[in-house]
Residue frames relative to the residue before (quaternion, step in Angstrom):
aa qw qx qy qz dx dy dz
M 1.0000 0.0000 0.0000 0.0000 0.00 0.00 0.00
T 0.2517 -0.7724 0.5696 0.1245 3.57 -0.84 1.01
T 0.0150 -0.7718 0.6353 -0.0249 3.53 -0.70 1.17
L 0.1319 -0.7751 0.6150 0.0603 3.55 -0.94 0.92
L 0.3167 -0.7002 0.6015 0.2184 3.55 -1.09 0.75
V 0.2168 -0.7982 0.5577 0.0694 3.54 -0.77 1.10
D 0.3997 -0.7006 0.5388 0.2432 3.57 -0.80 1.02
T 0.7073 -0.5019 0.3035 0.3946 3.56 -1.21 0.59
H 0.7017 0.4636 -0.2844 0.4602 3.60 0.74 -0.99
V 0.6192 0.5459 -0.3472 0.4450 3.59 1.06 -0.67
L 0.6345 0.5181 -0.3363 0.4647 3.60 0.96 -0.78
Q 0.6638 0.4979 -0.3080 0.4654 3.57 0.91 -0.89
W 0.6796 0.4797 -0.2930 0.4714 3.59 0.90 -0.88
W 0.6109 0.5701 -0.3400 0.4315 3.59 1.00 -0.86
T 0.7650 0.3831 -0.1992 0.4778 3.57 0.94 -0.87
A 0.8104 0.2861 -0.1285 0.4949 3.61 1.04 -0.67
E 0.8131 0.1077 -0.0216 0.5717 3.59 1.07 -0.69
P 0.0316 -0.8613 0.5064 0.0267 3.61 0.69 1.03
E 0.5667 0.6038 -0.3866 0.4059 3.60 1.17 -0.43
R 0.6133 0.5542 -0.3503 0.4404 3.61 1.21 -0.30
L 0.5775 0.5855 -0.3730 0.4296 3.58 1.26 -0.26
S 0.4858 -0.6262 0.5152 0.3262 3.55 -1.14 0.63
S 0.6455 -0.5188 0.3845 0.4080 3.58 -1.22 0.38
P 0.6712 0.4782 -0.3286 0.4613 3.66 0.83 -0.82
A 0.6382 0.5176 -0.3372 0.4595 3.60 1.00 -0.74
L 0.6598 0.5103 -0.3039 0.4603 3.57 0.90 -0.91
E 0.6497 0.5088 -0.3125 0.4705 3.59 0.94 -0.85
A 0.6586 0.5080 -0.3112 0.4597 3.58 0.94 -0.86
L 0.6585 0.5081 -0.3096 0.4609 3.58 0.91 -0.89
E 0.6864 0.4828 -0.2823 0.4648 3.57 0.93 -0.88
G 0.7260 0.4491 -0.2420 0.4611 3.58 1.10 -0.65
A 0.5398 0.6433 -0.3994 0.3677 3.58 1.23 -0.27
D 0.4864 -0.6385 0.5119 0.3062 3.53 -1.19 0.59
E 0.8021 0.0263 0.0409 0.5953 3.54 1.10 -0.78
L 0.1977 -0.7382 0.6317 0.1302 3.54 -1.15 0.73
A 0.0949 -0.7972 0.5958 0.0232 3.55 -0.99 0.87
V 0.1252 -0.7608 0.6296 0.0954 3.54 -1.25 0.50
A 0.4823 -0.6186 0.5328 0.3175 3.53 -1.20 0.62
A 0.6221 -0.5832 0.3749 0.3638 3.57 -1.03 0.79
I 0.6073 0.5785 -0.3530 0.4146 3.61 1.02 -0.72
S 0.5695 0.6084 -0.3861 0.3956 3.60 1.13 -0.52
W 0.6109 0.5476 -0.3630 0.4418 3.61 1.05 -0.63
Y 0.6374 0.5062 -0.3234 0.4826 3.57 1.02 -0.77
E 0.6519 0.5213 -0.3234 0.4458 3.58 0.89 -0.91
L 0.6696 0.4931 -0.3029 0.4655 3.60 0.89 -0.88
A 0.6431 0.5148 -0.3221 0.4666 3.59 0.96 -0.85
W 0.6511 0.5151 -0.3098 0.4634 3.58 0.96 -0.88
L 0.6604 0.5126 -0.3059 0.4555 3.58 0.89 -0.93
A 0.6664 0.4879 -0.2978 0.4787 3.58 0.97 -0.85
R 0.6596 0.5273 -0.3046 0.4405 3.58 0.89 -0.92
H 0.7608 0.3668 -0.1842 0.5028 3.56 1.03 -0.81
G 0.5717 -0.6643 0.3491 0.3315 3.57 1.24 0.44
R 0.4212 0.7091 -0.4703 0.3142 3.59 1.20 0.35
I 0.7417 0.1158 -0.1177 0.6501 3.55 1.31 -0.38
T 0.4003 -0.7204 0.5188 0.2272 3.56 -1.11 0.67
V 0.0259 -0.7816 0.6222 -0.0360 3.52 -0.87 1.06
D 0.3214 -0.7861 0.5043 0.1561 3.58 -0.80 1.02
L 0.6861 0.4250 -0.2604 0.5299 3.59 1.31 -0.07
P 0.6206 -0.4563 0.4221 0.4781 3.58 -1.23 0.07
I 0.6198 -0.5998 0.3503 0.3653 3.58 -0.94 0.88
G 0.6675 0.5121 -0.3110 0.4420 3.60 0.86 -0.89
T 0.6461 0.5116 -0.3076 0.4756 3.57 1.01 -0.82
W 0.6480 0.5232 -0.3043 0.4624 3.55 0.97 -0.92
L 0.6790 0.4865 -0.2971 0.4626 3.59 0.85 -0.95
S 0.6337 0.5324 -0.3336 0.4513 3.59 0.98 -0.79
G 0.6409 0.5215 -0.3197 0.4637 3.57 1.02 -0.76
L 0.6485 0.5011 -0.3131 0.4800 3.57 0.99 -0.82
A 0.6527 0.5524 -0.3126 0.4137 3.56 0.95 -0.90
D 0.5824 0.5968 -0.3696 0.4100 3.58 1.16 -0.48
S 0.7413 0.4340 -0.2282 0.4582 3.60 1.13 -0.54
V 0.7591 0.2950 -0.1747 0.5533 3.60 1.26 -0.07
R 0.4582 -0.6357 0.5414 0.3048 3.52 -1.32 0.30
T 0.2633 -0.7526 0.5829 0.1565 3.58 -0.89 0.92
V 0.2054 -0.7684 0.5978 0.1001 3.55 -0.87 1.02
A 0.3661 -0.7548 0.5096 0.1913 3.55 -0.56 1.21
L 0.5262 -0.5878 0.5044 0.3508 3.53 -1.26 0.45
S 0.0969 -0.8010 0.5906 0.0142 3.56 -0.68 1.13
P 0.6601 -0.4773 0.3729 0.4442 3.59 -1.22 0.21
A 0.6476 0.5238 -0.3279 0.4459 3.61 0.96 -0.79
I 0.6524 0.4999 -0.3165 0.4736 3.59 0.95 -0.83
A 0.6471 0.5162 -0.3213 0.4601 3.60 0.93 -0.86
A 0.6676 0.4997 -0.3030 0.4613 3.58 0.91 -0.91
T 0.6509 0.5024 -0.3164 0.4731 3.58 0.97 -0.79
A 0.6410 0.5428 -0.3267 0.4333 3.60 0.94 -0.86
V 0.7259 0.4120 -0.2568 0.4872 3.60 0.89 -0.85
S 0.6436 0.5256 -0.3180 0.4565 3.59 1.25 -0.29
L 0.4510 0.6707 -0.4720 0.3523 3.59 1.22 -0.08
P 0.5988 -0.6143 0.3693 0.3573 3.60 -1.00 0.73
E 0.6738 -0.5053 0.3754 0.3869 3.55 -1.28 0.46
T 0.6476 0.5383 -0.3141 0.4384 3.58 1.12 -0.64
F 0.5366 0.6112 -0.4067 0.4161 3.58 1.26 -0.24
P 0.6167 -0.5446 0.3950 0.4087 3.64 -1.05 0.61
S 0.4502 -0.7433 0.4421 0.2223 3.57 -0.91 0.96
D 0.4656 0.6857 -0.4523 0.3295 3.62 1.20 -0.25
P 0.4561 -0.7157 0.4503 0.2775 3.62 -0.61 1.08
A 0.6348 0.5285 -0.3454 0.4455 3.61 0.98 -0.74
D 0.6451 0.5095 -0.3221 0.4695 3.59 0.93 -0.85
R 0.6516 0.5157 -0.3129 0.4600 3.57 0.96 -0.85
L 0.6786 0.4853 -0.2970 0.4646 3.59 0.92 -0.86
I 0.6392 0.5130 -0.3303 0.4681 3.59 0.98 -0.77
Y 0.6680 0.4941 -0.2968 0.4707 3.59 0.87 -0.94
A 0.6611 0.5045 -0.3028 0.4656 3.58 0.95 -0.88
T 0.6021 0.5477 -0.3540 0.4607 3.59 1.09 -0.65
A 0.6462 0.5036 -0.3141 0.4798 3.58 1.00 -0.80
I 0.6363 0.5250 -0.3304 0.4586 3.59 0.95 -0.85
E 0.7179 0.4831 -0.2637 0.4261 3.56 0.69 -1.11
N 0.7484 0.3758 -0.2156 0.5021 3.59 1.11 -0.59
G 0.4276 -0.7274 0.4461 0.2985 3.58 1.27 -0.12
W 0.4580 0.6983 -0.4261 0.3479 3.56 1.15 0.65
H 0.4954 -0.5739 0.5510 0.3488 3.52 -1.35 0.33
L 0.2858 -0.7442 0.5827 0.1581 3.55 -1.20 0.64
V 0.2232 -0.7494 0.6090 0.1328 3.56 -0.84 1.01
T 0.2556 0.7664 -0.5407 0.2342 3.57 -0.46 1.25
K 0.3409 -0.6975 0.5863 0.2313 3.52 -1.23 0.57
D 0.4756 0.7115 -0.4097 0.3157 3.58 1.28 -0.35
S 0.3754 -0.7785 0.4634 0.1955 3.58 -0.24 1.31
P 0.6573 0.5017 -0.3504 0.4399 3.66 0.81 -0.78
L 0.6583 0.4846 -0.3193 0.4795 3.61 1.03 -0.65
R 0.6683 0.5005 -0.3057 0.4576 3.58 0.99 -0.78
R 0.6998 0.4722 -0.2669 0.4648 3.58 1.04 -0.74
H 0.6226 0.5907 -0.3574 0.3684 3.57 1.03 -0.69
R 0.1715 -0.7818 0.5944 0.0785 3.52 -1.03 0.80
A 0.0148 0.7989 -0.5970 0.0721 3.53 0.62 1.17
S 0.3505 -0.7188 0.5540 0.2314 3.53 -1.18 0.45
P 0.4925 -0.3224 -0.7864 0.1875 1.57 -1.16 2.18
A 0.5070 -0.6476 0.4831 0.3003 3.53 -1.13 0.70
V 0.3204 -0.7205 0.5841 0.1926 3.54 -1.14 0.69
P 0.3893 -0.6928 0.5445 0.2684 3.60 -0.78 0.93
T 0.1270 -0.8002 0.5834 0.0571 3.57 -0.86 0.93
I 0.2315 -0.7435 0.6144 0.1271 3.50 -1.27 0.56
W 0.2478 0.7195 -0.6357 0.1297 3.50 -1.02 0.90
């Protein structure tokens, strides 16, 4: 079974603006058996909607619930938290990026992201990325 971890922006684009996805990302998403998101992505999406960074036509909770029906949510675990804080100093300092990357490490999944710092970083163990 192929499970892909989807970065926050990829989930939003997948559902609202698929034309923003690269061809390899779109192919990977369409070919995966399962798509997963780190729990922190729900907060990021809610924050973006609340602050007008993305446009949502429904109440935020209703919108998020609809999105959640199409993906698996991965809860923050002690192992993910420990991995996130153990990433090297050279890794991006954004806590959400660290938690998303650590979720991919802990589950052995590829990460679908356009985020260049995440794609370029070679933390040990490195997470294969798709874009």
